[in-house]
C-alpha positions as CSV (number, residue, x, y, z in Angstrom):
1,M,15.0,14.8,70.2
2,T,17.3,13.7,67.4
3,A,21.1,13.6,67.6
4,E,23.0,16.1,65.6
5,L,25.1,14.4,62.9
6,P,28.6,15.8,62.5
7,S,29.1,18.1,59.6
8,I,30.7,16.2,56.7
9,T,33.0,19.2,55.8
10,A,34.3,19.4,59.4
11,S,35.0,15.8,59.9
12,E,38.4,14.1,60.2
13,F,38.2,12.1,57.0
14,V,37.8,15.3,54.9
15,A,41.0,16.7,56.5
16,T,42.8,13.4,55.8
17,L,41.7,13.5,52.2
18,A,42.7,17.1,51.8
19,Q,46.1,16.3,53.2
20,A,46.4,13.4,50.6
21,G,46.0,16.0,47.9
22,Q,49.1,18.0,49.0
23,N,52.6,17.6,47.6
24,S,54.2,16.6,50.8
25,D,53.5,15.1,54.2
26,R,50.8,12.8,52.8
27,P,49.1,10.1,54.8
28,S,49.8,6.4,54.1
29,A,47.7,4.7,51.4
30,K,45.9,2.6,54.1
31,V,44.9,5.8,56.0
32,V,43.6,7.3,52.7
33,V,41.6,4.2,51.8
34,N,40.0,4.2,55.3
35,A,39.1,7.9,54.9
36,L,37.5,7.3,51.5
37,L,35.5,4.4,52.9
38,Q,34.4,6.5,55.9
39,A,33.4,9.3,53.5
40,E,31.4,6.9,51.4
41,K,29.6,5.4,54.5
42,T,28.8,8.9,55.8
43,A,27.4,10.0,52.5
44,K,25.1,7.0,52.4
45,Q,24.0,7.3,56.0
46,Q,23.3,11.1,55.7
47,R,21.8,10.6,52.2
48,I,23.9,13.5,50.9
49,S,23.3,14.5,47.3
50,Y,25.3,16.8,45.2
51,N,24.3,18.9,42.2
52,F,26.0,18.3,38.9
53,D,27.3,21.9,38.8
54,S,29.5,21.2,41.9
55,L,31.5,18.8,39.7
56,V,32.1,21.2,36.9
57,G,35.8,22.1,36.4
58,T,39.1,20.3,36.1
59,W,40.4,17.8,38.7
60,R,43.7,16.1,38.9
61,L,43.8,12.4,39.9
62,C,45.6,12.1,43.2
63,F,44.8,8.6,44.6
64,A,43.2,5.5,43.3
65,T,42.5,1.9,44.3
66,G,42.1,-1.1,42.1
67,T,40.0,-4.1,42.7
68,R,40.5,-7.8,42.3
69,K,37.9,-10.6,41.9
70,V,37.8,-13.3,44.5
71,R,36.4,-16.6,43.5
72,Q,35.9,-18.1,46.9
73,R,33.7,-15.2,48.1
74,G,32.2,-14.5,44.7
75,G,32.9,-10.8,44.9
76,I,35.4,-8.0,44.5
77,I,38.0,-6.9,47.0
78,L,39.3,-3.4,47.2
79,G,43.0,-3.0,46.3
80,K,45.5,-1.3,48.7
81,G,45.5,2.0,46.8
82,F,48.3,4.2,45.6
83,Y,49.1,7.8,44.9
84,W,49.0,8.6,41.2
85,P,52.5,9.4,40.0
86,R,53.2,13.1,39.3
87,F,55.2,12.4,36.2
88,T,52.0,11.2,34.4
89,P,49.4,13.8,35.5
90,T,45.9,12.6,34.8
91,Y,43.0,15.1,34.7
92,I,39.2,14.7,34.5
93,S,37.0,17.6,33.5
94,F,33.3,18.1,33.5
95,S,31.3,20.8,31.7
96,Q,27.6,21.3,32.0
97,I,25.0,21.6,29.2
98,T,21.8,21.2,31.2
99,P,21.3,20.6,34.9
100,T,21.8,16.8,34.3
101,T,23.8,16.5,31.1
102,G,27.2,17.6,29.9
103,E,30.6,16.5,28.7
104,I,33.5,14.6,30.2
105,S,37.2,14.9,29.3
106,N,39.8,12.5,30.6
107,Q,43.5,13.2,29.7
108,V,46.8,11.7,30.6
109,K,50.2,13.3,30.0
110,L,53.5,11.5,29.7
111,G,56.3,13.8,28.8
112,S,55.4,15.5,25.6
113,A,52.6,13.0,24.8
114,L,49.0,13.6,25.6
115,L,46.0,11.2,25.3
116,K,42.6,12.8,25.7
117,L,39.2,11.0,25.7
118,T,35.9,13.0,25.6
119,G,32.2,12.2,25.5
120,P,28.8,12.9,26.9
121,V,27.6,12.5,30.5
122,K,24.3,12.2,32.3
123,Y,23.9,12.8,36.1
124,L,21.4,11.3,38.5
125,G,21.5,13.8,41.4
126,K,19.7,11.7,44.0
127,K,22.2,8.9,43.6
128,N,25.2,11.1,42.8
129,L,25.8,8.9,39.8
130,L,27.5,10.3,36.7
131,A,27.3,8.0,33.7
132,F,29.5,8.6,30.8
133,D,30.8,7.3,27.5
134,F,34.0,8.2,25.7
135,T,33.1,8.9,22.0
136,H,36.2,10.8,20.8
137,I,40.0,10.4,21.1
138,Q,42.7,12.9,20.6
139,I,46.5,12.3,20.7
140,G,48.9,15.2,21.0
141,L,52.7,15.3,20.7
142,F,54.9,18.3,21.6
143,G,51.8,20.5,21.9
144,R,50.4,19.6,18.5
145,V,47.4,17.4,17.8
146,V,48.5,14.4,15.7
147,Y,45.3,12.3,15.9
148,N,41.7,13.4,16.4
149,K,38.9,10.9,15.6
150,P,35.6,9.6,16.9
151,L,35.8,6.3,18.8
152,G,33.7,3.3,17.8
153,K,32.1,2.2,14.6
154,N,29.8,5.1,13.9
155,K,29.5,8.8,14.7
156,S,26.0,8.6,16.2
157,Q,27.2,7.3,19.5
158,T,25.9,10.4,21.4
159,I,22.4,9.6,20.3
160,D,22.9,6.0,21.4
161,F,24.2,7.2,24.7
162,D,21.1,9.2,25.5
163,N,19.0,6.0,25.1
164,Q,21.3,3.7,27.1
165,P,20.2,2.7,30.6
166,I,22.7,3.7,33.4
167,A,23.3,0.0,34.2
168,K,25.0,-0.5,30.8
169,L,27.3,2.5,31.0
170,P,30.5,3.2,32.9
171,F,29.8,5.5,35.8
172,F,31.2,7.2,38.9
173,A,29.2,7.3,42.2
174,F,30.4,10.4,43.9
175,F,30.3,10.4,47.7
176,L,32.3,13.5,48.6
177,V,32.4,16.8,46.8
178,T,34.0,19.9,48.2
179,D,35.5,23.0,46.6
180,N,38.9,21.4,46.5
181,L,38.4,17.7,46.1
182,I,36.0,15.0,44.8
183,A,35.9,11.3,45.5
184,A,33.9,8.5,43.8
185,R,33.6,4.8,43.4
186,G,33.8,3.6,39.8
187,R,31.5,0.9,38.3
188,G,34.3,-1.7,38.7
189,G,34.4,-1.0,42.5
190,G,37.6,1.0,42.8
191,L,37.8,4.3,44.6
192,A,39.4,7.5,43.3
193,L,40.3,10.9,44.8
194,W,40.8,14.0,42.6
195,V,41.9,17.5,43.7
196,K,40.9,20.7,42.1
197,E,43.3,22.0,39.4
198,Q,44.2,25.6,40.1
């Protein structure tokens, strides 16, 4: 007889992370970091995998942690974490082209200014890894595009992206995906929580 594992959607850390995405009465940064770590651990233990289409949509960055290198231990330590300020809303969007490929858009608004980066993605479902590369930049001011150019030295970066191994690309390792929030660890080791944009 095997023990029944608790449902990931009904667990306490999901409720904590959902509360973190609210406008008021949010848990402390330490509580949110602990909930993110518990969600990541549970996803690994239960070997949960998500389809790429569950990430499709627009998500607002709600909470993030940084990392810092530690020489004595020869590793990386997770930062304390902080709620992303509302006066600089940051959004990440995913669109799907095939079951494992698509596009990413990351944009930051500050007052009337907008910075938007876009590029291709590829998704490894069994590992919940989404590798990406920003190949285009757009800058807007007062609702008008003032700069719109490819990034990098040449315009064939998308072709290069398709041939790049995952290990050489920036990526997110998603460990929690619900209808209302997503959470991932970045290649640099930091954690992030996004909430669905309505």
